[in-house]
C-alpha positions in Angstrom: 100.3 98.6 100.2 102.2 100.0 97.1 105.5 99.4 95.7 108.3 101.3 97.2 109.2 102.5 93.6 112.8 101.8 93.9 113.1 99.0 91.4 116.1 99.0 89.1 116.0 95.5 88.0 113.0 93.3 86.7 112.5 90.0 85.4 111.7 90.0 81.8 108.8 87.7 81.2 109.8 84.7 79.1 113.3 85.1 79.2 114.4 84.9 82.9 116.8 87.8 82.5 117.2 90.6 84.8 116.9 93.9 82.7 117.4 97.5 84.1 114.3 99.4 83.5 112.5 102.7 84.7 110.5 102.6 88.0 108.1 99.8 88.1 105.7 101.6 90.1 105.6 104.6 87.8 105.5 102.4 84.8 102.5 100.6 86.5 100.6 103.8 87.3 101.2 105.7 84.1 101.8 102.9 81.7 104.9 104.8 80.4 108.6 105.0 80.9 110.8 108.0 81.7 112.7 107.0 78.2 109.5 106.5 76.2 107.4 103.6 75.5 104.5 101.8 77.1 104.4 99.2 79.7 102.0 97.4 81.7 102.9 95.3 84.8 101.5 92.6 86.8 102.3 91.8 90.4 104.7 88.6 91.2 103.6 86.8 94.2 106.8 86.1 95.8 109.9 88.3 96.4 112.4 87.7 93.7 116.0 88.8 92.5 114.4 91.8 90.8 113.8 93.8 93.7 115.8 94.1 97.2 113.8 97.2 98.3 110.3 96.0 98.8 108.1 92.9 98.6 106.4 93.8 95.4 108.4 93.0 92.3 106.6 93.5 89.0 107.1 91.6 86.0 106.6 93.0 82.3 103.8 91.4 80.4 103.0 91.7 76.8 99.8 93.4 77.4 100.2 97.1 76.3 96.5 98.1 76.6 97.4 100.3 79.3 98.3 100.5 82.9 96.3 98.8 85.6 95.0 100.9 88.6 97.5 102.0 91.2 97.2 99.6 94.2 95.9 102.2 96.5 94.2 104.3 93.8 95.9 107.6 94.8 95.9 109.0 91.0 92.1 109.7 91.1 92.8 113.5 92.2 90.5 113.0 95.3 93.1 111.8 97.8 92.0 112.8 101.3 95.1 113.3 103.3 95.5 113.6 107.1 98.3 116.0 108.2 99.4 116.1 111.9 102.3 116.6 114.2 104.9 113.9 114.5 104.9 112.0 117.7 107.7 109.9 119.1 105.8 106.7 118.1 106.2 107.9 114.5 110.1 108.5 114.4 111.1 104.9 113.2 108.4 105.2 110.3 109.6 108.6 109.2 113.2 107.7 109.4 112.5 104.5 107.1 110.6 107.0 104.8 113.6 109.3 104.8 115.8 106.5 103.5 113.5 105.5 100.7 113.3 109.0 99.8 117.1 109.5 99.5 117.5 106.2 97.6 114.6 107.4 95.2 115.7 110.9 94.8 119.4 110.9 94.8 120.2 107.7 92.9 122.7 108.9 90.1 123.7 111.9 92.2 125.1 110.4 95.3 127.1 107.1 95.5 125.1 104.0 95.1 127.0 102.2 98.1 126.4 105.3 100.3 122.7 105.3 99.6 122.4 101.4 100.2 124.1 101.6 103.5 121.6 104.1 104.9 120.4 103.1 108.3 117.3 104.6 109.6 117.7 103.6 113.0 120.4 106.5 113.9 118.2 108.9 112.3 115.1 107.8 114.3 117.0 108.3 117.4 117.9 111.7 116.3 114.3 112.6 115.6 113.4 111.5 119.1 116.1 113.7 120.7 114.9 116.4 118.4 111.6 116.2 119.7 112.6 116.3 123.3 114.5 119.6 122.8 112.2 121.0 120.0 111.8 124.9 120.3 108.2 126.4 119.8 108.6 127.2 116.2 110.5 124.0 115.0 108.0 121.2 114.1 107.5 118.1 112.2 104.4 117.1 110.0 103.6 113.6 108.8 100.9 112.6 106.3 98.7 109.5 105.7 96.3 108.6 103.3 92.6 107.2 103.6 93.2 103.5 102.7 95.7 103.0 105.6 95.2 105.9 108.1 98.2 104.7 110.3 100.7 104.5 107.6 103.0 107.6 107.3 103.4 108.5 103.4 104.9 112.0 103.7 106.9 114.0 106.3 108.2 117.7 106.4 110.3 119.4 109.0 110.1 123.4 109.5 111.5 125.9 111.6 113.5 129.2 111.7 116.1 129.5 109.1 119.6 128.4 110.1 121.6 130.6 111.0 118.9 132.9 112.3 117.7 135.7 110.1 114.9 137.8 111.1 111.6 136.9 109.2 113.0 133.7 107.5 111.8 130.4 108.1 113.1 127.0 106.4 111.6 124.1 105.3 114.3 121.7 106.5 113.2 118.6 105.0 110.3 117.2 102.8 110.0 113.4 101.8 107.1 111.5 100.2 107.0 107.9 100.0 108.1 107.1 96.2 104.9 105.4 95.6 102.8 108.5 96.2 104.9 110.9 94.3 102.8 113.1 92.1 99.7 112.5 93.9 99.6 115.9 95.7 101.1 114.6 99.2 104.1 116.7 98.9 102.2 119.9 97.8 99.8 119.6 100.9 102.8 119.0 103.1 104.6 122.2 101.9 101.6 124.2 102.2 101.0 122.8 105.7 104.6 123.6 106.6 104.7 127.1 105.2 101.4 128.0 106.7 102.9 127.1 110.1 106.1 129.3 109.5 103.8 132.3 108.6 101.8 131.7 111.7 105.0 131.9 113.7 106.0 135.1 112.4 108.1 133.6 109.5 106.2 134.3 106.3 109.3 134.3 104.2 110.9 131.0 103.4 114.1 129.2 102.4 115.0 125.6 101.5 117.9 123.7 100.0 117.7 121.3 97.1 120.4 119.0 95.9 121.4 120.0 92.5 120.4 117.5 89.7 117.3 116.3 91.7 115.3 117.7 88.9 111.9 116.6 90.1 112.5 118.4 93.4 113.5 121.7 91.4 110.5 121.8 89.5 108.2 120.9 92.3 109.4 123.8 94.4 109.5 126.2 91.3 105.7 125.6 90.8 105.1 126.2 94.3 106.5 129.8 93.7 110.3 129.2 95.0 113.2 130.5 93.0 116.9 130.1 93.3 118.4 133.2 95.1 122.1 132.5 94.3 123.4 130.9 97.3 125.1 127.4 97.0 126.7 124.9 99.4 128.2 121.5 98.9 129.5 118.5 100.7 131.7 115.6 99.8 130.3 112.2 100.0 132.4 109.2 99.4 134.5 111.2 97.0 131.5 112.9 95.1 131.1 116.4 95.5 127.2 117.0 96.1 126.0 120.6 95.7 122.9 122.2 97.0 121.0 125.2 95.8 118.9 127.7 97.9 115.6 128.5 96.9 113.4 131.2 98.5 110.0 132.5 98.4 108.6 135.7 99.9 
């Protein structure tokens, strides 16, 4: 198992104080924080007040010699993925992954109470309904890694662009477990989803990205997407959340 990556409060060793720090899993992997500095973390054996999102809190140590290896070692550049079609049995795992993805990606963009209240069960039910009525060119892909073949660490949904426009497909969703961001899972899912769209006669692809989600914007730009000028927005608990449309082809 790996940490969910959604830590925002960690117990500072020797003080017992809770201190906001960058994502513990990222610091654990890379030995650095997004604000500079070098950290090393050791696993705490019991769930503490420092994390409410997974059973793997981390405690800062005085060892600054470098990061310990990632728990499942996904950072060796040789990660072998299994990508397949989503089944009904996968829907609850995918829904939980989506909630983790939203909390990780949209923190600071969407209201924290809204993200904390996200419930995966209604979304899982919607996925099951969608599978039952899916058209031939709409699909869901899930990715799992070699260490735990049954564990879903990524999900993508693709289909014709909405509203319909001849020749255009859409990557409607792409989420990776926060603990596996940067390991190639997202890139592999994007390639698989766009390959399926192309095979279905939809070689040109659009997708929507939340403004301010800089990691996602850079990810899609590296994959050859660029903003085409279209925007849309939605109000979430009094906050206007804008999306930018990106296109390729």
